[in-house]
N, C-alpha and C positions, 0 to 999 in steps of 0.2 A: 630814872626809874620807869618801869613799864607802866603804861596806862591801862594795860590789860593783863594783870597778873592772873595766872591760873593756879590756884592753890591745889596741892595734892592732899587728898584725904584718904585714910585707910580705915576700914571698918571690918569687924568680924563678929560672929556669934549668931544668935537666933534672929528672926526677922525683925522683931521689935527693937532689939539692941542695935542692929545695923541702922534702922531708921533713926533711932535717937542720935547716934553719932553723926549721921548725915544732916539731921535737923539742927544739931548744935553748930555744926560748921557753917550752915547757911542762915542761921537765925537773924543776924543783923542785916544781911543782904535782903532777906525776905521782908523784914520789917521796914527797912529804909528805902528799898528800891521797888519791890513788887507791889506792896499794899497801896502805894501812892500812884500807880499807873492808872490811866483812864480805863484800860482794858479790864484790870482787876475790879475796879470800882463798878464798872458797868455790869460785869458778870455777877458780881455780888448782889447788886441791887435787883437784877432781873431774876436770878436763879436760886439764891439761898432759900432753903426751906421749901423749895418747890417739889411737887410730886415727881417731876421729871428727873431732877437730880437724885432724889431718893431711889428712883428706879435704876439709875446708873450704879448707885452704891450697892443696891441689892444684887444686881447682876455681877458686879465685881466680887462681892463677898461669896456668892454662890459658886463661882468658877475658880477664882484665884485668891482664896482667903489669906494666904501667906503674904501676898504682895500688898493687900489691903493692910495687913499688920505692919508692913514696912512703912506705909503712909501714916499709920497711927503713931509709929515711932518718930517719924519726921516731925509730926505735929508736936509731940511731947518735947523733943529736943529743941524745936524752934520756939517753944513757948506760945504756941497758937492752938486754937481749938481745932478738932478734926475737920469740921465742916469747912473752915477756911482753907486748909491745905487740900482737902479732897476737891473742893471747887476749882482751885487753881490747877489741879491735875486733870480736870475735865474741860479745860478751856477750849480744846478743839472739838469737843463733843457737844458744845453749847453754842447756839447762835448768839452773836453779839446784837444788842439792840440797834435799831436803825439810826438812832440819833447820835452814835459815837462819831468823833471827828474823822475826816478822811484819812488823816495820818495814822490813827489807831487802827482803822479798818485795813489800811494798806499793810502795816506791819504784821497784823494778824494773818493776812492772806499770803504773805511772802515767806521766804526763808529757805536757804540751803541749796547747794548745787553739788552733785556727785559725779565723779568720773569712774568708770569701770574699765580696766585694762586687763584682758584675759592673759593667762600664762602663755609664754612663747618659748619653746625649747627649754633652756635652762633659766629663763627669766620667771620670777614669781608672778602670780596674779596680783593686781594692785586695785585697791579701792581707796580713792582720795575724795575727801568730803570737806566742803566749807559749811560751817555751822553759822547761820545768820539769824539774828534776833533783834530784839528791841535795844536801841542804844543805851537805854537805862540800865541794862544788864552788863555793859562793858566793864570788865574787871571784877565782876561779882559771881563768876561761875567757877566750877571745880572739876578736877579730874579725880574720880573716886575709884579705889581699888578695894574689892570686897571679897572676903572669905566667909561665906555663909555656912552655918551648921548643916544646912540641907541644900543640895544642888551644887553645880559647879561654881568655882570662883570666877569672878568677872570684873571688868573695868569699864568705865563709861564717863563721858563728859556729862556734867550735871548742872542744871539751872537751880537757883535757890528755891527751896521748898518743893521741888518736883522729884517724883520717882525717876531715877535714872533709867536710861534705855531708849528714850525717844530722840536721841541726838546721834552719837556715834560711840561704838565700843566693841568689845569682844569678850569671849569667855575662854576658859582653859581647855575646852574641847576643840578649840580652833575655829569657832564660829564667829564671824565678824558681821556686824550690822551697822548700817548708816541709814538715816531717815530723811526723807524729803517731804515737807508739808504739802498736802493737797487740800483743796477747798471744794469738795463735791457736796451737792445739795441733797444728800440722801441720808441725813442724820436720822437715827432711830434709837429708842431705848435699848440698851445692851451693855456689853462690856466696854468700858472706856479704852480708847486707843493707847493711852500710856501704860495701862495694865497689860495690854497685848504686847507692847514692845518689851516690857520687863519680862514677860513670859518667854519671849524668844531668847533673851539672854540666859534663860534657864534651860534652854534646849541642848540636847546632846548631839544633835546632827542637823544638817541642812534639811533633811526630809522632815524631821520633827518640827522645825520652825515653819516650814511651808504648810504643814497641817494646821498649825495655829492660825495662819492667815486665811485658811479656807473656812473658818468658823462662820456660821450664819448669824451669830448673835452679837456681832461687833457693833458698837454704837456709831462709830465713824471709822476713818482710816487714814493711812499714810501711803506714800510710796516707799517700799523697803528695798534696800540693796543688801544682799546677803552673799557671803563668801564662806567657803569651807576649805580648811588647809589640806585635809587628807585627800581630797579629790581635786583641789585647786579650781573648783567650780565657782562661778559667779552668776547670780541670778538677779534680775530686776523684776520687782513684783509691785503692781498697782493693786491696792486693796482698799477701795472705799467700802462703806458699810454694805453695799448691795452686791458685791462680787469680788473676785480675785483673779487677776490675769498675770501669768508668769512668762517671762522671757529669759532664756539662757543667754548670757552675754558671751557670745563666741567671737565677736569683733569689738573693738573699742567703742564705747557708747557713754552717754551721760544723761542726766535727768535733772530738771529744775522743779517747779512747783505746780504743775498741772498734769492732768491725765492726758497721755498721748497715745495709748493703745486703742486699736479700733474697737475692742470689746466695749469701750465706754464712750464711744463717739456720740451717743444720744443722751448721755447722762449730763444733766445740768451741773455746771461748776463755775466758780469764779476764777478767771485767768487774769492775773495782773500783767501790766506792761513789762515789769521787771522779769517775771517768769518767762514770758515770750522771748524777751531779748536774751536772757541767759541760756534758754534752751537752744536758741539759734546759735549762740556762741559755742556751747559745748558740742553741738553738731558739727560746727566748722572745725573745732579742735580735733574731734575724734575722726572726722573724715580725712584729716591729714596724717592719721596713723602716728600720733605722737608717741614717743617711747616713754617708758615708765618714769625716767628721771625728769621728764617734762611736766608731769602731772602737777607738781607744786607750782611750777612757773605759770602754768595755765590758770590755776585757781586763784593765784595771788596777783594776776596781771591786772593792773588798774587801767590799762588802755582798752580793755573790753569789759562788758558789764557784769562779769562774774564775781570779782571781789567787790564787796560793798563797804564803802567807807562812811556811810551814814549821811551823805550829802544830798542824796536824791529822794529817797522815800522814807527816811527815818530808820531804815533797817541797817544793821551793822554786822559785818563778819566778825564773830566773837572768837573763832578758833578754826583751825584746819586739822583734820585727822588723816593720816596716811598709813595704810596697812598693806604690807607685802606678805602674801600668803604662799609659803612653801609647803612641801608635803609634811614636814614635821614641826613647823614653827610659824609664829606670827611676829614679824618685825614691825614695830609701830613707832610713830612719832606724832606729837601734838605741837602745832605751831600757834603762837598767839597772834602774829601779824607778819606781814612781808619782811619787816626788818627784825623780827624776833622769832627766828626759826629754831626748831629743835628745843623747845622749852622743856618738853618731857619726851621720854622715849625708852624703848627697851626691846627685849626679845622674850617671847613666851614659848617654851617648848610644849608641844601639844601632848596631852595624855593619850 
């Protein structure tokens, strides 16, 4: 039996109904896995009922009320109060207390590696992504496929209790998004970054998604990898709260978990040893001009520090998503582990 099952969840309807379905699916995992983590307990003790968290909620409700409604539905379905679920969805927008254990601080600062392989002749463009997270969540995550009453249909990898979008996924317009955590020290009151990621899944074009990342009112940020089927364009975007830098991926490249663009050379950030090592590894891989079929081999290679088996820093590769973007479709697959490939997959014809 798989130690890392990825359950498939389908939801449809209005924002609240969708959230309820997702919340019910993840209720036991949130209750049994998330609530007992040191990270959740530390954030809850420090930030619950704080003016800062209320400011994040107010910004989210003012800009993207429909996605806050999804979070309200998740809380209802999971049998939790809204504040508990919203707090968890703001984990990257809130500073952890200094007295958390080094292991918890390391897991919070790490996570994820992405390869971008531009289209070549008749080859599709490829985005391949390792989703890394807390070992406690191994086997407790989901692949969700959603048909909302409003906005395009979308699919995403989902953590228990979290609004989907901040991991890897795509929508029916042919927009693909994968996310790499960054830990820039420029947090500010504003729209939580998970809300921003969900908004991108609601975008109808790559240009629309980029405009969202140019907002000046974001609370914190991620590194975003975006691809569009109609143009087969791939872009790499570093978007901390204080700025947005965009790079067109015209040659193979990759990204780990720290800012590397010169625009942010003076911005203070946390750079883990794991992120440095994985960035160096993907730079070596892409410099070798690996072909598309080698992306999965590279990301699941245990001889280099890209695949994370939980033995070094407590962080675990929970899944891999691979997306091939042709002019009229997205071919996708989700792998659970090196020996459990093609757990889920399919083809979506683009509208």
